[in-house]
C-alpha positions, 0 to 999 in steps of 0.5 A: 946174581941178586943179593938180598936187601939187608934192610929188609931183615931188620925188624922194627921192635925198638928205636934204632940208633941212627948210626946203625940205620945209616950202616944198614942203609950203606950196606944196601948199596952193595947190590948196586956196586961192583965187587971192587967197591964192596971193600970200602962199603964193608969197611965203612959199615964196620967202622960205624958199628965199632963206634956205636958199640964203643959208645954203648960200652960207656966210658973206658969200657965200663958198660955204662952208657955215657952220662949215667951215674954208675951204680947209684942209677939203679937206686933212683 
């Protein structure tokens, strides 16, 4: 059974966080591994994507990117 390459479906429309690209690349390994190895790959990808989303949410889930000054940023 042939599995599609997940990386083949990613459109290059904007810069991609290197961690997201690494997760996509890691998921591409599924085709070359046995099903019992899939769980470790899925967990690794999931953990990486959770970290990226947590970072994007900003400090304490405020929705602000790390390093932003908050509400005053829009006035600059």
